[in-house]
C-alpha positions as CSV (number, residue, x, y, z in Angstrom):
1,M,-55.2,31.4,77.0
2,S,-53.8,28.3,78.8
3,S,-50.5,27.0,77.7
4,T,-48.2,24.1,78.5
5,T,-44.6,23.3,77.4
6,Q,-46.2,20.6,75.1
7,D,-47.5,23.4,72.9
8,P,-45.3,24.6,70.0
9,L,-45.8,28.2,71.2
10,P,-46.1,28.1,75.0
11,N,-46.5,31.2,77.1
12,H,-42.8,31.9,77.7
13,W,-42.0,31.8,74.0
14,Y,-45.0,33.9,73.1
15,L,-44.1,36.5,75.6
16,F,-40.5,36.7,74.3
17,F,-41.3,36.7,70.5
18,G,-44.7,38.3,70.7
19,V,-44.3,40.9,73.4
20,L,-40.7,41.6,74.5
21,E,-39.1,41.6,71.1
22,P,-41.7,43.9,69.6
23,I,-41.2,46.3,72.5
24,S,-37.5,46.4,71.8
25,V,-38.1,47.0,68.1
26,L,-40.5,49.8,69.0
27,A,-37.7,51.4,71.0
28,G,-35.6,51.4,67.8
29,T,-38.5,53.0,65.9
30,V,-38.8,55.8,68.4
31,Y,-35.0,56.4,68.5
32,A,-34.5,56.6,64.7
33,T,-37.6,58.6,64.1
34,L,-37.8,61.1,67.0
35,L,-34.1,61.4,67.8
36,P,-32.5,61.1,64.3
37,E,-29.5,63.4,65.1
38,R,-28.4,61.4,68.0
39,Y,-29.1,58.1,66.3
40,N,-27.0,59.1,63.3
41,H,-24.2,60.4,65.5
42,E,-24.0,57.1,67.4
43,L,-24.1,54.8,64.4
44,I,-20.3,54.7,64.3
45,P,-18.5,54.8,67.6
46,P,-15.6,57.3,67.9
47,A,-13.0,54.5,68.2
48,F,-13.6,53.6,64.5
49,L,-13.0,57.1,63.2
50,S,-9.9,58.9,62.2
51,S,-9.1,62.1,64.2
52,S,-10.2,64.4,61.4
53,K,-13.5,62.5,60.8
54,L,-14.1,62.4,64.6
55,Q,-13.7,66.1,64.8
56,S,-16.0,66.6,61.9
57,S,-18.6,64.2,63.4
58,L,-18.5,66.2,66.7
59,L,-18.9,69.5,64.9
60,N,-21.9,68.2,62.8
61,A,-23.5,66.0,65.4
62,G,-26.7,68.0,65.4
63,V,-26.8,68.6,61.7
64,L,-28.5,66.3,59.2
65,T,-29.2,66.6,55.5
66,D,-32.7,66.3,54.4
67,S,-31.9,63.0,52.7
68,T,-30.3,61.6,55.8
69,R,-33.3,62.6,57.9
70,M,-35.6,61.0,55.4
71,A,-33.5,57.8,55.4
72,L,-33.7,57.5,59.2
73,A,-37.4,58.2,59.2
74,Q,-37.8,55.4,56.7
75,L,-35.6,53.1,58.8
76,G,-38.0,53.9,61.8
77,S,-40.9,53.0,59.5
78,C,-39.2,49.6,58.8
79,Y,-38.7,49.0,62.5
80,F,-42.4,49.8,63.1
81,L,-43.4,47.3,60.4
82,I,-41.3,44.5,62.0
83,M,-42.8,45.4,65.4
84,L,-46.4,45.2,64.1
85,N,-45.6,42.0,62.1
86,S,-44.3,40.1,65.1
87,A,-46.8,41.4,67.6
88,I,-49.9,40.7,65.5
89,L,-48.7,37.4,63.9
90,F,-47.6,35.8,67.2
91,Y,-50.9,36.9,68.9
92,T,-52.8,35.3,66.0
93,F,-50.7,32.1,66.3
94,K,-51.4,32.0,70.1
95,R,-55.1,32.2,69.5
96,L,-55.0,29.6,66.7
97,Q,-52.9,27.1,68.7
98,P,-55.6,25.2,70.7
99,S,-57.3,24.0,67.5
100,N,-54.4,23.9,65.0
101,P,-51.0,23.3,66.9
102,A,-49.4,21.8,63.8
103,V,-50.2,24.8,61.7
104,V,-48.9,27.1,64.4
105,Q,-45.7,25.2,64.6
106,H,-45.2,25.4,60.8
107,L,-46.0,29.1,60.6
108,T,-43.9,30.0,63.6
109,S,-41.0,28.1,62.1
110,M,-41.3,29.9,58.8
111,L,-41.6,33.4,60.5
112,L,-38.5,32.7,62.6
113,V,-36.6,31.7,59.5
114,V,-37.4,35.1,58.0
115,L,-36.5,37.0,61.2
116,G,-33.3,34.9,61.6
117,A,-32.2,35.7,58.1
118,A,-32.8,39.4,58.8
119,D,-30.8,39.1,62.0
120,W,-27.7,38.0,60.0
121,T,-28.1,40.5,57.2
122,H,-28.4,43.2,59.9
123,I,-25.3,42.0,61.8
124,G,-23.3,41.5,58.6
125,L,-24.1,44.9,57.1
126,T,-23.3,46.6,60.4
127,I,-19.8,45.0,60.6
128,A,-19.1,45.4,56.8
129,L,-20.0,49.1,56.7
130,L,-18.1,50.1,59.9
131,P,-14.9,52.0,59.1
132,N,-11.7,50.0,59.6
133,G,-10.5,52.4,62.2
134,P,-8.0,55.3,62.3
135,P,-4.7,55.0,60.4
136,H,-1.7,53.6,62.1
137,Q,1.9,54.8,62.2
138,S,4.2,52.3,60.5
139,G,7.9,53.0,61.4
140,L,9.1,56.5,62.2
141,V,7.2,58.4,59.5
142,A,5.0,56.2,57.3
143,I,1.3,56.0,58.0
144,R,-0.7,53.1,56.9
145,K,-4.4,52.8,56.4
146,A,-6.4,50.6,58.8
147,T,-7.5,47.2,57.4
148,F,-10.3,44.8,58.1
149,T,-8.1,43.1,60.6
150,D,-7.8,46.4,62.6
151,K,-11.6,46.6,62.6
152,L,-11.8,43.1,64.1
153,A,-9.3,44.1,66.7
154,L,-11.4,47.1,67.6
155,L,-14.5,44.9,67.8
156,A,-12.7,42.7,70.2
157,K,-12.3,45.6,72.6
158,P,-15.5,46.4,74.6
159,A,-14.2,50.0,75.1
160,S,-14.6,50.6,71.4
161,W,-18.3,50.0,71.4
162,N,-21.3,52.2,72.2
163,S,-24.8,51.3,73.1
164,L,-26.1,51.5,69.5
165,L,-23.4,49.2,68.1
166,F,-24.0,46.8,71.0
167,G,-27.7,46.7,70.1
168,N,-27.1,46.3,66.4
169,I,-24.7,43.4,66.8
170,V,-24.9,41.7,70.2
171,I,-28.6,42.1,71.0
172,T,-29.4,41.0,67.4
173,F,-27.2,37.9,67.8
174,I,-28.9,37.1,71.1
175,L,-32.3,37.3,69.4
176,F,-31.0,34.8,66.8
177,C,-29.8,32.5,69.5
178,F,-33.3,32.4,71.0
179,R,-34.8,31.6,67.6
180,A,-32.3,28.8,67.3
181,M,-33.4,27.5,70.7
182,W,-37.0,27.4,69.5
183,W,-36.0,25.6,66.3
184,A,-34.1,23.1,68.5
185,G,-37.3,22.4,70.5
186,V,-36.0,24.0,73.8
187,G,-38.9,24.6,76.2
188,R,-41.7,23.7,73.8
189,G,-43.5,20.7,72.4
190,R,-43.3,19.3,68.9
191,V,-46.3,18.3,66.8
192,S,-45.5,15.3,64.6
193,S,-46.8,14.9,61.1
194,S,-48.9,11.9,62.3
195,T,-50.5,14.0,65.0
196,S,-51.2,16.6,62.4
197,S,-52.9,14.2,60.0
198,T,-54.9,12.6,62.8
199,T,-56.1,16.1,64.0
200,T,-57.0,17.0,60.4
201,K,-59.1,13.8,60.0
202,L,-60.9,14.4,63.2
203,D,-61.7,18.0,62.2
204,K,-63.0,16.8,58.9
205,K,-65.2,14.1,60.6
206,S,-66.5,16.7,63.0
207,A,-67.3,19.1,60.2
208,S,-69.0,16.4,58.2
209,G,-71.1,15.3,61.2
210,S,-72.2,18.9,61.9
211,L,-73.2,19.2,58.2
212,K,-75.3,16.0,58.4
213,K,-77.1,17.2,61.5
214,R,-78.0,20.5,59.8
215,V,-79.4,18.6,56.8
């Protein structure tokens, strides 16, 4: 399949959205489904837990309730759905592009809107559901509970993160940035509405001519 940067979905964008991203999502599928104990343990980095909760987390790192195991398996199933959705649809768009570039541009845009919205809900829920962090000593005796501001302070420290939190927030944000670059027209062509209407008219004339020849 030949491709140029004048196409709405040139090879480099197809490889990113249709190959690399599905592979990364497949890794999440395998992690959540086949290694649920480790996945569950790493969802919240130790820096965000109080000492008592951290100790409990370490003691129960390899123990999951049936409901938690089922929830993680279902999460893996959702990742698998996203992986298949992206891989199959972008492959279809690539095959369709030579004859219908305007349609491919529209469908790609709509699909990336859906994925972009999911990026932000994923990031937002991850940050919202993280604990605020361990309690802090206030004065000589008083202990105060951590606040959302304390959580933001922990997020600002790279040492507070682990690989799973990095993937859930930073990698997801990077994916959204690439979607925004595609929307902005970086490294791809744009099919105007006039080009689309002209192509449609030519297709109709060609189909009409073929029908007349058959008759």
